[in-house]
C-alpha positions in Angstrom: -28.4 -4.6 -37.6 -26.1 -7.2 -36.0 -25.6 -6.7 -33.0 -22.7 -8.3 -30.6 -23.5 -8.1 -26.5 -20.3 -6.8 -25.0 -19.9 -7.2 -21.0 -17.7 -5.2 -18.7 -16.9 -5.0 -15.2 -16.4 -1.1 -14.2 -14.1 -0.3 -12.2 -15.7 2.1 -9.2 -14.1 4.8 -9.5 -15.5 5.1 -13.2 -19.2 4.3 -12.3 -19.2 7.5 -9.7 -18.1 9.4 -12.5 -20.5 8.1 -14.9 -23.4 8.5 -12.5 -22.4 11.9 -11.6 -23.1 12.7 -15.5 -26.4 11.1 -14.7 -27.0 13.5 -12.4 -27.6 16.1 -15.3 -30.9 16.1 -17.1 -29.7 16.4 -19.9 -30.0 13.1 -22.2 -26.8 14.2 -24.9 -24.2 14.7 -21.7 -25.9 11.2 -20.5 -24.8 9.5 -24.0 -21.2 11.3 -24.1 -20.6 9.9 -20.4 -21.9 6.0 -21.9 -19.2 6.7 -24.4 -16.4 7.9 -22.1 -17.5 5.7 -19.9 -16.9 2.7 -22.0 -14.0 3.8 -24.3 -11.9 4.3 -20.6 -12.9 1.2 -18.7 -11.6 -0.3 -22.6 -8.6 1.2 -22.7 -7.9 0.4 -19.0 -8.9 -3.5 -20.2 -6.3 -3.2 -23.6 -3.7 -1.2 -21.8 -3.6 -3.8 -18.9 -0.4 -5.2 -18.4 -1.1 -8.0 -17.1 -0.9 -11.6 -17.9 -1.0 -15.0 -16.5 3.0 -15.5 -16.5 3.4 -12.0 -14.7 1.3 -12.6 -12.2 2.6 -16.2 -11.6 6.4 -14.5 -11.5 5.6 -11.5 -9.1 3.7 -14.2 -6.9 7.0 -16.6 -6.4 8.5 -13.1 -6.2 6.8 -11.8 -2.9 6.4 -15.9 -1.9 3.1 -16.1 -1.4 1.3 -19.3 -2.4 -1.7 -19.3 -4.8 -4.0 -19.0 -1.4 -2.8 -16.6 -0.3 -3.2 -14.2 -3.5 -6.1 -15.6 -4.4 -7.6 -14.6 -0.6 -6.0 -10.9 -0.9 -7.1 -10.0 -4.5 -11.4 -11.7 -3.5 -11.2 -14.6 -6.4 -11.3 -18.3 -5.7 -7.8 -20.7 -5.5 -9.3 -22.0 -8.4 -10.1 -19.0 -10.8 -6.0 -18.0 -10.4 -4.7 -21.1 -11.3 -6.9 -21.4 -14.1 -5.6 -18.1 -15.2 -2.1 -18.5 -14.2 -2.1 -22.0 -15.8 -3.5 -20.1 -18.6 -6.4 -22.3 -19.0 -8.7 -19.5 -18.1 -8.9 -15.6 -18.2 -9.9 -13.1 -15.5 -12.2 -10.0 -15.7 -11.3 -6.8 -15.6 -12.4 -7.1 -12.1 -10.3 -9.9 -11.0 -7.2 -8.4 -13.2 -7.8 -5.0 -11.3 -8.0 -6.6 -7.6 -4.6 -8.9 -8.8 -2.4 -6.0 -10.1 -3.8 -3.8 -7.5 -2.6 -6.4 -4.5 0.4 -7.5 -5.8 1.6 -4.0 -6.2 1.0 -3.5 -2.7 3.1 -6.5 -1.9 6.2 -4.5 -3.8 6.2 -6.0 -7.4 5.4 -3.2 -10.7 4.4 -4.4 -14.1 6.0 -3.4 -17.5 4.8 -3.6 -20.4 7.1 -5.6 -22.3 5.5 -8.1 -19.7 7.8 -8.4 -16.9 7.9 -7.6 -13.2 10.3 -5.1 -11.7 10.7 -5.1 -7.8 9.6 -1.7 -6.5 
C-alpha cells in the first residue's frame, strides 16, 4: 500500500474538540473524531477565500505596510513578501492569522476572489 504524508496545521478550536473526543475511552469514537478533525481542517483550507492578490489588495486598502501586517499576523515579513509575490505558499495557521487580522482591520474576503470593505 502506497502512502503519502499529509501535514496540516490545525486551528486550536478544532484541536480542542478532538481532545474532548479523546477523553472518551471508545476507540471507534476516537477514530470518528480524527476523521472529523481532518475533514474540518481540509474544508477550512479548501474553503479559504484568500489568495495572495487578496492579501495584497486588503493590505494596501488598509494602508498597512508588509512589516506591519506580518507583525500583526505573527509571521515574518519575508514570508509575507514571498506569499504576496506568488513565490511561496503559506500554511493554514498563517493563512488564518492573515485572514483574521485583515478582517479585524475592516476587510471582508469574497469567494469570487475580491475584497469588500466592512
